[in-house]
VOBA-1610 file (N, C-alpha, C; in pm, whole numbers, padded with zeros to 5 digits, always signed):
BEGIN
Unk-01830+01123-00098Unk-01837+00978-00072Unk-01800+00954+00082Unk-01825+00859+00146Unk-01817+00811+00278Unk-01665+00722+00258Unk-01615+00734+00345Unk-01484+00645+00350Unk-01503+00517+00396Unk-01594+00482+00461Unk-01600+00306+00506Unk-01627+00235+00390Unk-01676+00284+00238Unk-01675+00167+00166Unk-01554+00167+00111Unk-01458+00258+00110Unk-01317+00257+00039Unk-01257+00207+00118Unk-01274+00179+00245Unk-01167+00115+00377Unk-01214-00030+00326Unk-01357-00048+00356Unk-01357-00234+00288Unk-01315-00232+00165Unk-01319-00179+00073Unk-01300-00198-00076Unk-01124-00227-00055Unk-01032-00145+00013Unk-00879-00192+00048Unk-00853-00282+00090Unk-00943-00324+00242Unk-00936-00474+00291Unk-00917-00594+00228Unk-01042-00590+00153Unk-01061-00691+00050Unk-00938-00700-00070Unk-00915-00579-00094Unk-00807-00581-00210Unk-00674-00644-00143Unk-00658-00610-00019Unk-00526-00647+00051Unk-00545-00838+00076Unk-00665-00843+00087Unk-00680-00971+00088Unk-00655-01038-00026Unk-00713-01017-00131Unk-00671-01039-00268Unk-00495-01054-00301Unk-00463-00950-00247Unk-00345-00928-00291Unk-00221-01035-00233Unk-00283-01082-00113Unk-00219-01183-00025Unk-00224-01315-00100Unk-00327-01348-00181Unk-00336-01453-00235Unk-00225-01554-00329Unk-00144-01468-00425Unk-00025-01514-00471Unk+00048-01551-00422Unk+00132-01477-00291Unk+00255-01520-00193Unk+00178-01651-00121Unk+00081-01631-00067Unk+00044-01760-00002Unk+00032-01896-00095Unk-00018-01871-00200Unk-00025-01956-00316Unk+00124-02027-00337Unk+00193-01916-00339Unk+00360-01955-00389Unk+00446-02015-00284Unk+00395-01976-00141Unk+00428-02052-00040Unk+00437-02214-00021Unk+00296-02213-00081Unk+00246-02362-00040Unk+00198-02475-00129Unk+00281-02409-00246Unk+00311-02500-00395Unk+00459-02488-00430Unk+00553-02496-00351Unk+00656-02525-00380Unk+00757-02404-00395Unk+00692-02285-00429Unk+00759-02153-00486Unk+00792-02054-00385Unk+00831-02123-00245Unk+00872-02022-00149Unk+00986-01964-00180Unk+01058-01987-00271Unk+01217-01921-00308Unk+01193-01810-00392Unk+01094-01795-00431Unk+01029-01674-00496Unk+00980-01551-00383Unk+00994-01577-00292Unk+00945-01516-00153Unk+01060-01489-00109Unk+01110-01345-00054Unk+01238-01340+00046Unk+01192-01362+00169Unk+01300-01428+00235Unk+01232-01423+00413Unk+01189-01318+00470Unk+01084-01317+00518Unk+01009-01200+00609Unk+00939-01123+00490Unk+00893-01204+00408Unk+00822-01139+00324Unk+00701-01085+00348Unk+00605-01124+00476Unk+00512-01080+00488Unk+00552-00979+00583Unk+00653-00948+00654Unk+00670-00816+00693Unk+00651-00721+00591Unk+00736-00745+00475Unk+00716-00603+00405Unk+00562-00614+00339Unk+00501-00710+00338Unk+00362-00726+00305Unk+00267-00640+00375Unk+00292-00656+00528Unk+00196-00588+00617Unk+00251-00449+00671Unk+00385-00408+00611Unk+00404-00293+00653Unk+00376-00187+00531Unk+00356-00244+00413Unk+00337-00177+00322Unk+00172-00190+00290Unk+00112-00275+00328Unk-00039-00269+00368Unk-00064-00178+00450Unk+00003-00166+00578Unk-00071-00104+00663Unk-00027+00074+00662Unk+00089+00108+00557Unk+00075+00225+00557Unk+00023+00255+00427Unk-00028+00199+00351Unk-00113+00201+00250Unk-00245+00284+00318Unk-00277+00148+00409Unk-00410+00169+00499Unk-00426+00278+00543Unk-00352+00349+00609Unk-00316+00461+00701Unk-00361+00600+00607Unk-00240+00592+00494Unk-00271+00676+00391Unk-00413+00708+00338Unk-00467+00607+00268Unk-00592+00640+00214Unk-00681+00641+00326Unk-00700+00596+00452Unk-00797+00670+00565Unk-00770+00811+00573Unk-00627+00842+00584Unk-00600+00987+00639Unk-00663+01098+00539Unk-00621+01049+00426Unk-00692+01146+00276Unk-00843+01153+00284Unk-00900+01027+00298Unk-01064+01042+00324Unk-01080+01127+00454Unk-01053+01084+00528Unk-01099+01150+00661Unk-01059+01304+00652Unk-00960+01364+00612Unk-00912+01504+00579Unk-01030+01545+00484Unk-01049+01499+00342Unk-01132+01522+00246Unk-01309+01557+00323Unk-01340+01452+00405Unk-01437+01513+00472Unk-01444+01603+00549Unk-01335+01634+00644Unk-01332+01749+00722Unk-01331+01884+00670Unk-01211+01874+00566Unk-01203+02002+00512Unk-01156+01992+00354Unk-01248+02026+00298Unk-01183+01966+00138Unk-01100+02093+00063Unk-01079+02173+00145Unk-00945+02253+00116Unk-00817+02225+00129Unk-00795+02109+00255Unk-00652+02053+00252Unk-00653+01907+00180Unk-00744+01896+00111Unk-00722+01750+00029Unk-00578+01768-00047Unk-00547+01846-00102Unk-00435+01835-00183Unk-00322+01837-00081Unk-00334+01941-00015Unk-00183+01940+00075Unk-00198+01797+00148Unk-00284+01713+00231Unk-00290+01601+00280Unk-00217+01490+00204Unk-00270+01525+00082Unk-00249+01398-00035Unk-00052+01407-00048Unk-00043+01549-00057Unk+00116+01519-00089Unk+00210+01505+00062Unk+00158+01537+00150Unk+00231+01505+00274Unk+00240+01346+00305Unk+00088+01259+00315Unk+00065+01186+00309Unk+00174+01059+00204Unk+00176+01104+00096Unk+00244+01082-00018Unk+00416+01056-00019Unk+00456+01190+00036Unk+00573+01209+00087Unk+00608+01140+00183Unk+00528+01151+00296Unk+00592+01025+00443Unk+00599+00926+00378Unk+00490+00872+00300Unk+00494+00738+00252Unk+00597+00676+00157Unk+00645+00748+00078Unk+00765+00720+00022Unk+00889+00709+00111Unk+00913+00822+00177Unk+01022+00837+00289Unk+01035+00702+00384Unk+00905+00655+00429Unk+00909+00560+00514Unk+00939+00411+00456Unk+00908+00435+00300Unk+00925+00313+00238Unk+01115+00286+00205Unk+01147+00397+00180Unk+01312+00437+00179Unk+01386+00386+00291Unk+01339+00413+00409Unk+01363+00396+00549Unk+01358+00238+00545Unk+01254+00181+00533Unk+01222+00057+00523Unk+01291-00029+00468Unk+01330-00008+00298Unk+01426-00082+00250Unk+01554-00057+00315Unk+01610+00033+00326Unk+01751+00054+00408Unk+01748-00015+00553Unk+01664-00025+00608Unk+01681-00125+00744Unk+01677-00268+00708Unk+01547-00306+00618Unk+01525-00466+00578Unk+01656-00520+00501Unk+01722-00416+00424Unk+01843-00483+00353Unk+01978-00478+00467Unk+01992-00395+00543Unk+02075-00398+00651Unk+02085-00507+00754Unk+01967-00574+00788Unk+01916-00687+00865Unk+01933-00801+00799Unk+01877-00809+00641Unk+01884-00951+00617Unk+01957-00973+00497Unk+02018-01065+00450Unk+02096-01104+00345Unk+01978-01144+00259Unk+01970-01108+00124Unk+01850-01161+00047Unk+01911-01142-00079Unk+01835-01204-00157Unk+01852-01203-00327Unk+01763-01059-00370Unk+01844-01015-00424Unk+01817-00861-00471Unk+01726-00844-00561Unk+01723-00953-00668Unk+01640-00956-00729Unk+01477-01006-00699Unk+01500-01076-00629Unk+01366-01139-00563Unk+01312-01015-00451Unk+01405-00991-00390Unk+01341-00883-00352Unk+01285-00732-00385Unk+01329-00710-00511Unk+01304-00609-00565Unk+01135-00665-00631Unk+01146-00786-00669Unk+01017-00833-00742Unk+00901-00824-00603Unk+00933-00881-00496Unk+00863-00911-00397Unk+00800-00738-00368Unk+00889-00649-00335Unk+00875-00513-00277Unk+00781-00465-00383Unk+00828-00462-00516Unk+00753-00396-00625Unk+00631-00439-00662Unk+00612-00579-00637Unk+00436-00657-00638Unk+00384-00561-00541Unk+00400-00555-00417Unk+00327-00496-00324Unk+00299-00358-00332Unk+00405-00307-00322Unk+00444-00137-00360Unk+00365-00095-00451Unk+00352-00143-00591Unk+00306-00095-00700Unk+00135-00108-00672Unk+00134-00261-00636Unk-00042-00280-00649Unk-00101-00192-00578Unk-00027-00158-00446Unk-00076-00061-00322Unk-00107+00051-00364Unk-00005+00109-00435Unk+00004+00223-00535Unk-00111+00254-00618Unk-00139+00152-00695Unk-00225+00146-00827Unk-00353+00165-00740Unk-00387+00072-00647Unk-00548+00079-00550Unk-00551+00219-00468Unk-00458+00281-00427Unk-00461+00404-00372Unk-00481+00517-00473Unk-00424+00508-00575Unk-00480+00625-00684Unk-00616+00584-00734Unk-00642+00479-00742Unk-00777+00441-00788Unk-00897+00465-00693Unk-00881+00451-00573Unk-00959+00492-00473Unk-01001+00648-00466Unk-00875+00694-00467Unk-00877+00876-00456Unk-00928+00962-00588Unk-00898+00877-00683Unk-00935+00942-00816Unk-01104+00925-00819Unk-01164+00779-00809Unk-01278+00774-00747Unk-01346+00863-00663Unk-01271+00891-00580Unk-01363+00996-00484Unk-01339+01131-00517Unk-01240+01179-00597Unk-01240+01336-00670Unk-01380+01310-00758Unk-01371+01225-00848Unk-01470+01176-00932Unk-01616+01194-00882Unk-01617+01122-00810Unk-01741+01149-00692Unk-01787+01262-00641Unk-01693+01373-00593Unk-01701+01491-00566Unk-01735+01570-00660Unk-01672+01542-00773Unk-01715+01633-00876Unk-01824+01647-00921Unk-01918+01491-00908Unk-02032+01500-00993Unk-02154+01550-00887Unk-02092+01589-00778Unk-02190+01613-00655Unk-02235+01768-00684
//
């Protein structure tokens, strides 16, 4: 499978993922979002975009290194998220429950989409 359809699908997904926070901000529910929510959103979305793109490119170049690339990218993503959480909470005073909800809203939905794209790619590879 080509990488371009998956990349375009992710960009559309990221736009759809942004609808709920934008709606919350404009309809008086801004207290449901932590200050600098968009920093969290763009960091995690950019990181997921990087992971998906990297894994798809590795899969096209050398199918034997797909598993290693997936493990490395996943490890880097988790470590980057842990460092991000540490520095974000050190610099900003936020409600911890709102932060957890906002962070996991973006993180878990990005992770679900990432797994979906990669499994779809593996399934397509197995059918060929």
